[in-house]
N, CA, C and O atoms as a GROMACS GRO file, in nm:
protein
  416
    1MET      N    1   0.037  -0.665  -1.422
    1MET     CA    2  -0.033  -0.762  -1.341
    1MET      C    3  -0.020  -0.722  -1.194
    1MET      O    4   0.085  -0.674  -1.151
    2SER      N    5  -0.126  -0.741  -1.120
    2SER     CA    6  -0.118  -0.715  -0.977
    2SER      C    7  -0.166  -0.839  -0.901
    2SER      O    8  -0.224  -0.930  -0.958
    3TRP      N    9  -0.139  -0.838  -0.772
    3TRP     CA   10  -0.165  -0.953  -0.687
    3TRP      C   11  -0.256  -0.911  -0.573
    3TRP      O   12  -0.245  -0.800  -0.521
    4GLU      N   13  -0.346  -1.002  -0.533
    4GLU     CA   14  -0.432  -0.974  -0.420
    4GLU      C   15  -0.351  -0.984  -0.291
    4GLU      O   16  -0.271  -1.076  -0.274
    5ALA      N   17  -0.373  -0.889  -0.203
    5ALA     CA   18  -0.306  -0.889  -0.073
    5ALA      C   19  -0.410  -0.864   0.035
    5ALA      O   20  -0.510  -0.796   0.013
    6LYS      N   21  -0.386  -0.921   0.151
    6LYS     CA   22  -0.476  -0.905   0.265
    6LYS      C   23  -0.402  -0.831   0.376
    6LYS      O   24  -0.297  -0.877   0.422
    7ILE      N   25  -0.457  -0.719   0.419
    7ILE     CA   26  -0.402  -0.650   0.536
    7ILE      C   27  -0.440  -0.735   0.657
    7ILE      O   28  -0.557  -0.771   0.674
    8LEU      N   29  -0.344  -0.766   0.740
    8LEU     CA   30  -0.370  -0.848   0.858
    8LEU      C   31  -0.455  -0.768   0.958
    8LEU      O   32  -0.419  -0.657   0.995
    9PRO      N   33  -0.568  -0.825   1.001
    9PRO     CA   34  -0.655  -0.753   1.095
    9PRO      C   35  -0.586  -0.716   1.226
    9PRO      O   36  -0.628  -0.622   1.293
   10VAL      N   37  -0.480  -0.788   1.263
   10VAL     CA   38  -0.407  -0.757   1.387
   10VAL      C   39  -0.301  -0.647   1.368
   10VAL      O   40  -0.238  -0.605   1.465
   11SER      N   41  -0.284  -0.602   1.246
   11SER     CA   42  -0.187  -0.495   1.220
   11SER      C   43  -0.231  -0.367   1.293
   11SER      O   44  -0.350  -0.336   1.297
   12PRO      N   45  -0.134  -0.294   1.350
   12PRO     CA   46  -0.170  -0.168   1.414
   12PRO      C   47  -0.227  -0.065   1.316
   12PRO      O   48  -0.289   0.033   1.357
   13ARG      N   49  -0.205  -0.086   1.187
   13ARG     CA   50  -0.255   0.007   1.085
   13ARG      C   51  -0.380  -0.045   1.014
   13ARG      O   52  -0.431   0.023   0.924
   14ALA      N   53  -0.430  -0.161   1.050
   14ALA     CA   54  -0.547  -0.219   0.982
   14ALA      C   55  -0.668  -0.128   0.989
   14ALA      O   56  -0.742  -0.112   0.892
   15ARG      N   57  -0.689  -0.068   1.105
   15ARG     CA   58  -0.805   0.021   1.120
   15ARG      C   59  -0.797   0.139   1.024
   15ARG      O   60  -0.897   0.178   0.963
   16GLU      N   61  -0.676   0.197   1.010
   16GLU     CA   62  -0.659   0.308   0.915
   16GLU      C   63  -0.689   0.264   0.772
   16GLU      O   64  -0.760   0.334   0.699
   17TRP      N   65  -0.635   0.148   0.731
   17TRP     CA   66  -0.662   0.097   0.596
   17TRP      C   67  -0.812   0.080   0.575
   17TRP      O   68  -0.865   0.115   0.470
   18MET      N   69  -0.879   0.026   0.676
   18MET     CA   70  -1.023   0.002   0.664
   18MET      C   71  -1.099   0.134   0.653
   18MET      O   72  -1.190   0.147   0.571
   19GLU      N   73  -1.062   0.232   0.734
   19GLU     CA   74  -1.128   0.362   0.729
   19GLU      C   75  -1.105   0.433   0.596
   19GLU      O   76  -1.197   0.494   0.542
   20VAL      N   77  -0.985   0.423   0.544
   20VAL     CA   78  -0.950   0.495   0.421
   20VAL      C   79  -1.002   0.423   0.297
   20VAL      O   80  -1.062   0.486   0.209
   21LEU      N   81  -0.980   0.292   0.288
   21LEU     CA   82  -1.016   0.218   0.166
   21LEU      C   83  -1.148   0.142   0.176
   21LEU      O   84  -1.205   0.102   0.075
   22GLY      N   85  -1.197   0.122   0.299
   22GLY     CA   86  -1.321   0.048   0.316
   22GLY      C   87  -1.305  -0.102   0.301
   22GLY      O   88  -1.405  -0.174   0.288
   23THR      N   89  -1.182  -0.150   0.303
   23THR     CA   90  -1.154  -0.293   0.286
   23THR      C   91  -1.015  -0.324   0.339
   23THR      O   92  -0.930  -0.236   0.349
   24LEU      N   93  -0.993  -0.449   0.372
   24LEU     CA   94  -0.859  -0.495   0.409
   24LEU      C   95  -0.797  -0.577   0.296
   24LEU      O   96  -0.688  -0.632   0.312
   25THR      N   97  -0.866  -0.586   0.183
   25THR     CA   98  -0.813  -0.655   0.066
   25THR      C   99  -0.773  -0.549  -0.036
   25THR      O  100  -0.854  -0.466  -0.076
   26VAL      N  101  -0.647  -0.554  -0.077
   26VAL     CA  102  -0.594  -0.458  -0.174
   26VAL      C  103  -0.518  -0.533  -0.282
   26VAL      O  104  -0.500  -0.654  -0.273
   27ARG      N  105  -0.474  -0.462  -0.384
   27ARG     CA  106  -0.391  -0.519  -0.489
   27ARG      C  107  -0.252  -0.457  -0.474
   27ARG      O  108  -0.238  -0.338  -0.448
   28VAL      N  109  -0.149  -0.541  -0.491
   28VAL     CA  110  -0.011  -0.494  -0.489
   28VAL      C  111   0.054  -0.526  -0.623
   28VAL      O  112   0.011  -0.617  -0.695
   29LEU      N  113   0.158  -0.451  -0.656
   29LEU     CA  114   0.220  -0.463  -0.788
   29LEU      C  115   0.311  -0.585  -0.802
   29LEU      O  116   0.333  -0.634  -0.912
   30ASP      N  117   0.363  -0.633  -0.691
   30ASP     CA  118   0.457  -0.745  -0.696
   30ASP      C  119   0.417  -0.849  -0.592
   30ASP      O  120   0.365  -0.814  -0.486
   31PRO      N  121   0.442  -0.976  -0.619
   31PRO     CA  122   0.407  -1.080  -0.522
   31PRO      C  123   0.506  -1.091  -0.406
   31PRO      O  124   0.479  -1.158  -0.306
   32LEU      N  125   0.620  -1.026  -0.419
   32LEU     CA  126   0.723  -1.030  -0.314
   32LEU      C  127   0.756  -0.887  -0.271
   32LEU      O  128   0.753  -0.796  -0.354
   33PRO      N  129   0.787  -0.866  -0.145
   33PRO     CA  130   0.818  -0.731  -0.098
   33PRO      C  131   0.956  -0.686  -0.145
   33PRO      O  132   1.040  -0.766  -0.186
   34VAL      N  133   0.977  -0.555  -0.137
   34VAL     CA  134   1.106  -0.495  -0.167
   34VAL      C  135   1.157  -0.428  -0.039
   34VAL      O  136   1.077  -0.385   0.045
   35ARG      N  137   1.288  -0.421  -0.024
   35ARG     CA  138   1.348  -0.357   0.094
   35ARG      C  139   1.376  -0.211   0.058
   35ARG      O  140   1.427  -0.180  -0.049
   36ASN      N  141   1.341  -0.123   0.154
   36ASN     CA  142   1.361   0.020   0.130
   36ASN      C  143   1.379   0.092   0.263
   36ASN      O  144   1.356   0.035   0.370
   37CYS      N  145   1.420   0.218   0.255
   37CYS     CA  146   1.440   0.301   0.374
   37CYS      C  147   1.307   0.332   0.441
   37CYS      O  148   1.205   0.353   0.375
   38ALA      N  149   1.310   0.334   0.575
   38ALA     CA  150   1.191   0.370   0.652
   38ALA      C  151   1.232   0.413   0.792
   38ALA      O  152   1.291   0.335   0.867
   39CYS      N  153   1.200   0.535   0.825
   39CYS     CA  154   1.222   0.586   0.962
   39CYS      C  155   1.363   0.561   1.012
   39CYS      O  156   1.382   0.513   1.124
   40GLY      N  157   1.461   0.593   0.932
   40GLY     CA  158   1.599   0.580   0.974
   40GLY      C  159   1.658   0.441   0.964
   40GLY      O  160   1.774   0.420   1.000
   41GLY      N  161   1.581   0.346   0.917
   41GLY     CA  162   1.629   0.210   0.900
   41GLY      C  163   1.578   0.153   0.770
   41GLY      O  164   1.548   0.227   0.676
   42TYR      N  165   1.569   0.023   0.764
   42TYR     CA  166   1.518  -0.043   0.645
   42TYR      C  167   1.402  -0.134   0.684
   42TYR      O  168   1.398  -0.186   0.795
   43ALA      N  169   1.310  -0.151   0.590
   43ALA     CA  170   1.195  -0.240   0.612
   43ALA      C  171   1.155  -0.298   0.476
   43ALA      O  172   1.193  -0.246   0.371
   44ASP      N  173   1.077  -0.405   0.482
   44ASP     CA  174   1.024  -0.466   0.361
   44ASP      C  175   0.885  -0.411   0.333
   44ASP      O  176   0.804  -0.395   0.424
   45PHE      N  177   0.859  -0.381   0.206
   45PHE     CA  178   0.733  -0.320   0.164
   45PHE      C  179   0.676  -0.390   0.041
   45PHE      O  180   0.750  -0.443  -0.042
   46TYR      N  181   0.546  -0.390   0.032
   46TYR     CA  182   0.476  -0.418  -0.093
   46TYR      C  183   0.436  -0.284  -0.152
   46TYR      O  184   0.421  -0.186  -0.078
   47ARG      N  185   0.418  -0.278  -0.282
   47ARG     CA  186   0.377  -0.155  -0.349
   47ARG      C  187   0.229  -0.165  -0.386
   47ARG      O  188   0.191  -0.251  -0.466
   48LEU      N  189   0.148  -0.077  -0.330
   48LEU     CA  190   0.005  -0.075  -0.358
   48LEU      C  191  -0.019  -0.047  -0.505
   48LEU      O  192   0.046   0.040  -0.564
   49ASP      N  193  -0.111  -0.121  -0.566
   49ASP     CA  194  -0.152  -0.095  -0.704
   49ASP      C  195  -0.256   0.017  -0.701
   49ASP      O  196  -0.376  -0.010  -0.693
   50VAL      N  197  -0.210   0.139  -0.708
   50VAL     CA  198  -0.297   0.256  -0.698
   50VAL      C  199  -0.400   0.256  -0.809
   50VAL      O  200  -0.514   0.300  -0.788
   51ALA      N  201  -0.365   0.208  -0.927
   51ALA     CA  202  -0.458   0.206  -1.040
   51ALA      C  203  -0.578   0.115  -1.014
   51ALA      O  204  -0.682   0.130  -1.078
   52SER      N  205  -0.564   0.020  -0.922
   52SER     CA  206  -0.675  -0.072  -0.894
   52SER      C  207  -0.778  -0.011  -0.800
   52SER      O  208  -0.886  -0.067  -0.781
   53LEU      N  209  -0.746   0.103  -0.740
   53LEU     CA  210  -0.839   0.169  -0.648
   53LEU      C  211  -0.946   0.246  -0.725
   53LEU      O  212  -0.923   0.292  -0.837
   54SER      N  213  -1.062   0.259  -0.664
   54SER     CA  214  -1.166   0.344  -0.722
   54SER      C  215  -1.125   0.490  -0.705
   54SER      O  216  -1.034   0.520  -0.627
   55VAL      N  217  -1.189   0.578  -0.776
   55VAL     CA  218  -1.160   0.722  -0.765
   55VAL      C  219  -1.182   0.767  -0.620
   55VAL      O  220  -1.102   0.844  -0.566
   56GLU      N  221  -1.289   0.720  -0.558
   56GLU     CA  222  -1.319   0.758  -0.420
   56GLU      C  223  -1.210   0.708  -0.325
   56GLU      O  224  -1.168   0.781  -0.234
   57GLN      N  225  -1.164   0.586  -0.344
   57GLN     CA  226  -1.057   0.532  -0.259
   57GLN      C  227  -0.928   0.611  -0.277
   57GLN      O  228  -0.860   0.642  -0.179
   58ARG      N  229  -0.894   0.644  -0.402
   58ARG     CA  230  -0.773   0.723  -0.427
   58ARG      C  231  -0.783   0.860  -0.361
   58ARG      O  232  -0.687   0.909  -0.302
   59ASP      N  233  -0.901   0.922  -0.371
   59ASP     CA  234  -0.919   1.055  -0.310
   59ASP      C  235  -0.905   1.047  -0.158
   59ASP      O  236  -0.839   1.132  -0.098
   60ARG      N  237  -0.966   0.946  -0.097
   60ARG     CA  238  -0.956   0.931   0.049
   60ARG      C  239  -0.812   0.900   0.091
   60ARG      O  240  -0.764   0.951   0.192
   61LEU      N  241  -0.744   0.816   0.012
   61LEU     CA  242  -0.605   0.783   0.044
   61LEU      C  243  -0.517   0.906   0.033
   61LEU      O  244  -0.432   0.930   0.120
   62CYS      N  245  -0.535   0.984  -0.069
   62CYS     CA  246  -0.457   1.107  -0.086
   62CYS      C  247  -0.483   1.202   0.031
   62CYS      O  248  -0.388   1.259   0.085
   63ALA      N  249  -0.608   1.220   0.069
   63ALA     CA  250  -0.642   1.308   0.182
   63ALA      C  251  -0.579   1.256   0.311
   63ALA      O  252  -0.528   1.334   0.392
   64HIS      N  253  -0.584   1.126   0.331
   64HIS     CA  254  -0.527   1.065   0.452
   64HIS      C  255  -0.375   1.086   0.457
   64HIS      O  256  -0.322   1.126   0.560
   65LEU      N  257  -0.307   1.058   0.347
   65LEU     CA  258  -0.161   1.073   0.344
   65LEU      C  259  -0.120   1.220   0.356
   65LEU      O  260  -0.019   1.251   0.420
   66THR      N  261  -0.198   1.309   0.296
   66THR     CA  262  -0.172   1.453   0.305
   66THR      C  263  -0.174   1.496   0.451
   66THR      O  264  -0.085   1.568   0.497
   67LYS      N  265  -0.277   1.453   0.522
   67LYS     CA  266  -0.292   1.490   0.663
   67LYS      C  267  -0.185   1.422   0.750
   67LYS      O  268  -0.122   1.486   0.833
   68ARG      N  269  -0.166   1.292   0.730
   68ARG     CA  270  -0.074   1.216   0.815
   68ARG      C  271   0.070   1.264   0.804
   68ARG      O  272   0.141   1.272   0.904
   69PHE      N  273   0.115   1.298   0.682
   69PHE     CA  274   0.254   1.337   0.662
   69PHE      C  275   0.272   1.487   0.641
   69PHE      O  276   0.383   1.533   0.612
   70ASP      N  277   0.163   1.564   0.656
   70ASP     CA  278   0.167   1.710   0.645
   70ASP      C  279   0.235   1.755   0.514
   70ASP      O  280   0.328   1.835   0.514
   71LEU      N  281   0.184   1.700   0.404
   71LEU     CA  282   0.236   1.732   0.271
   71LEU      C  283   0.124   1.790   0.186
   71LEU      O  284   0.007   1.761   0.209
   72PRO      N  285   0.158   1.871   0.087
   72PRO     CA  286   0.056   1.926  -0.003
   72PRO      C  287  -0.010   1.814  -0.085
   72PRO      O  288   0.057   1.722  -0.131
   73ALA      N  289  -0.140   1.824  -0.103
   73ALA     CA  290  -0.216   1.721  -0.176
   73ALA      C  291  -0.162   1.697  -0.317
   73ALA      O  292  -0.150   1.581  -0.357
   74PRO      N  293  -0.127   1.801  -0.395
   74PRO     CA  294  -0.075   1.773  -0.530
   74PRO      C  295   0.055   1.692  -0.526
   74PRO      O  296   0.079   1.609  -0.614
   75PHE      N  297   0.139   1.716  -0.426
   75PHE     CA  298   0.264   1.640  -0.413
   75PHE      C  299   0.235   1.495  -0.378
   75PHE      O  300   0.295   1.404  -0.435
   76VAL      N  301   0.142   1.473  -0.286
   76VAL     CA  302   0.104   1.336  -0.249
   76VAL      C  303   0.046   1.264  -0.370
   76VAL      O  304   0.081   1.148  -0.396
   77GLU      N  305  -0.041   1.330  -0.443
   77GLU     CA  306  -0.100   1.271  -0.563
   77GLU      C  307   0.009   1.231  -0.662
   77GLU      O  308   0.004   1.123  -0.720
   78HIS      N  309   0.107   1.319  -0.681
   78HIS     CA  310   0.220   1.290  -0.771
   78HIS      C  311   0.296   1.166  -0.723
   78HIS      O  312   0.327   1.077  -0.803
   79LEU      N  313   0.327   1.160  -0.593
   79LEU     CA  314   0.402   1.046  -0.540
   79LEU      C  315   0.323   0.916  -0.553
   79LEU      O  316   0.381   0.811  -0.582
   80MET      N  317   0.192   0.923  -0.531
   80MET     CA  318   0.109   0.803  -0.540
   80MET      C  319   0.117   0.739  -0.678
   80MET      O  320   0.112   0.617  -0.690
   81HIS      N  321   0.130   0.821  -0.781
   81HIS     CA  322   0.130   0.771  -0.919
   81HIS      C  323   0.270   0.759  -0.978
   81HIS      O  324   0.286   0.718  -1.093
   82ASN      N  325   0.371   0.795  -0.900
   82ASN     CA  326   0.509   0.788  -0.946
   82ASN      C  327   0.560   0.645  -0.928
   82ASN      O  328   0.563   0.594  -0.816
   83PRO      N  329   0.600   0.577  -1.038
   83PRO     CA  330   0.646   0.438  -1.026
   83PRO      C  331   0.769   0.421  -0.939
   83PRO      O  332   0.795   0.311  -0.889
   84ASP      N  333   0.846   0.528  -0.919
   84ASP     CA  334   0.963   0.519  -0.832
   84ASP      C  335   0.929   0.538  -0.684
   84ASP      O  336   1.015   0.519  -0.598
   85HIS      N  337   0.806   0.574  -0.655
   85HIS     CA  338   0.766   0.594  -0.516
   85HIS      C  339   0.640   0.514  -0.483
   85HIS      O  340   0.647   0.414  -0.411
   86GLY      N  341   0.527   0.556  -0.535
   86GLY     CA  342   0.401   0.485  -0.512
   86GLY      C  343   0.356   0.493  -0.368
   86GLY      O  344   0.391   0.586  -0.295
   87VAL      N  345   0.276   0.393  -0.327
   87VAL     CA  346   0.226   0.385  -0.190
   87VAL      C  347   0.275   0.254  -0.130
   87VAL      O  348   0.227   0.146  -0.166
   88PRO      N  349   0.371   0.262  -0.038
   88PRO     CA  350   0.423   0.140   0.023
   88PRO      C  351   0.330   0.087   0.132
   88PRO      O  352   0.262   0.164   0.200
   89ILE      N  353   0.328  -0.044   0.146
   89ILE     CA  354   0.256  -0.110   0.254
   89ILE      C  355   0.360  -0.197   0.326
   89ILE      O  356   0.424  -0.282   0.264
   90LEU      N  357   0.375  -0.177   0.455
   90LEU     CA  358   0.471  -0.257   0.530
   90LEU      C  359   0.440  -0.406   0.514
   90LEU      O  360   0.326  -0.449   0.533
   91ALA      N  361   0.540  -0.482   0.479
   91ALA     CA  362   0.522  -0.626   0.458
   91ALA      C  363   0.472  -0.695   0.584
   91ALA      O  364   0.400  -0.794   0.576
   92GLU      N  365   0.508  -0.644   0.699
   92GLU     CA  366   0.464  -0.706   0.825
   92GLU      C  367   0.313  -0.689   0.847
   92GLU      O  368   0.255  -0.756   0.932
   93ASP      N  369   0.251  -0.600   0.770
   93ASP     CA  370   0.107  -0.573   0.783
   93ASP      C  371   0.021  -0.653   0.686
   93ASP      O  372  -0.102  -0.645   0.693
   94VAL      N  373   0.082  -0.728   0.596
   94VAL     CA  374   0.005  -0.786   0.486
   94VAL      C  375   0.057  -0.924   0.450
   94VAL      O  376   0.173  -0.957   0.475
   95TYR      N  377  -0.030  -1.005   0.393
   95TYR     CA  378   0.018  -1.129   0.332
   95TYR      C  379  -0.038  -1.138   0.190
   95TYR      O  380  -0.149  -1.094   0.162
   96VAL      N  381   0.042  -1.197   0.104
   96VAL     CA  382   0.006  -1.213  -0.036
   96VAL      C  383   0.006  -1.362  -0.066
   96VAL      O  384   0.112  -1.424  -0.074
   97PRO      N  385  -0.114  -1.422  -0.082
   97PRO     CA  386  -0.117  -1.564  -0.116
   97PRO      C  387  -0.058  -1.587  -0.255
   97PRO      O  388  -0.098  -1.522  -0.351
   98LEU      N  389   0.035  -1.679  -0.265
   98LEU     CA  390   0.098  -1.709  -0.393
   98LEU      C  391   0.049  -1.845  -0.443
   98LEU      O  392   0.037  -1.939  -0.364
   99PRO      N  393   0.021  -1.857  -0.573
   99PRO     CA  394  -0.011  -1.988  -0.628
   99PRO      C  395   0.108  -2.081  -0.613
   99PRO      O  396   0.223  -2.038  -0.627
  100LEU      N  397   0.083  -2.206  -0.587
  100LEU     CA  398   0.190  -2.303  -0.568
  100LEU      C  399   0.285  -2.306  -0.688
  100LEU      O  400   0.406  -2.320  -0.670
  101ALA      N  401   0.231  -2.292  -0.808
  101ALA     CA  402   0.315  -2.295  -0.928
  101ALA      C  403   0.417  -2.181  -0.928
  101ALA      O  404   0.524  -2.193  -0.988
  102TYR      N  405   0.385  -2.071  -0.862
  102TYR     CA  406   0.478  -1.958  -0.856
  102TYR      C  407   0.594  -1.987  -0.761
  102TYR      O  408   0.704  -1.935  -0.779
  103VAL      N  409   0.570  -2.069  -0.661
  103VAL     CA  410   0.669  -2.097  -0.559
  103VAL      C  411   0.768  -2.204  -0.603
  103VAL      O  412   0.888  -2.194  -0.574
  104VAL      N  413   0.719  -2.308  -0.673
  104VAL     CA  414   0.807  -2.418  -0.710
  104VAL      C  415   0.870  -2.400  -0.846
  104VAL      O  416   0.946  -2.486  -0.890
   0.00000   0.00000   0.00000
């Protein structure tokens, strides 16, 4: 199961998400973020549901990540589909509306 998430238009990365995926609405694997290492510290992340993307979106995302992080495309593709890695989205950039029944 995946959850709808909205990239906040005020996020400094919103423009990149829009250019790469063509939308600010994505699916994430969990309704709550997870804490993980990032740039020498820790941050909260949602995990993008890569399987919910179209082939074109996955290809553009792979090309974008390959260029941005200077990594080989096959390695990026592997990480995108690896359940232990995937594609993180900073929690500060997104909100995930939760049904009230899930909260109470």
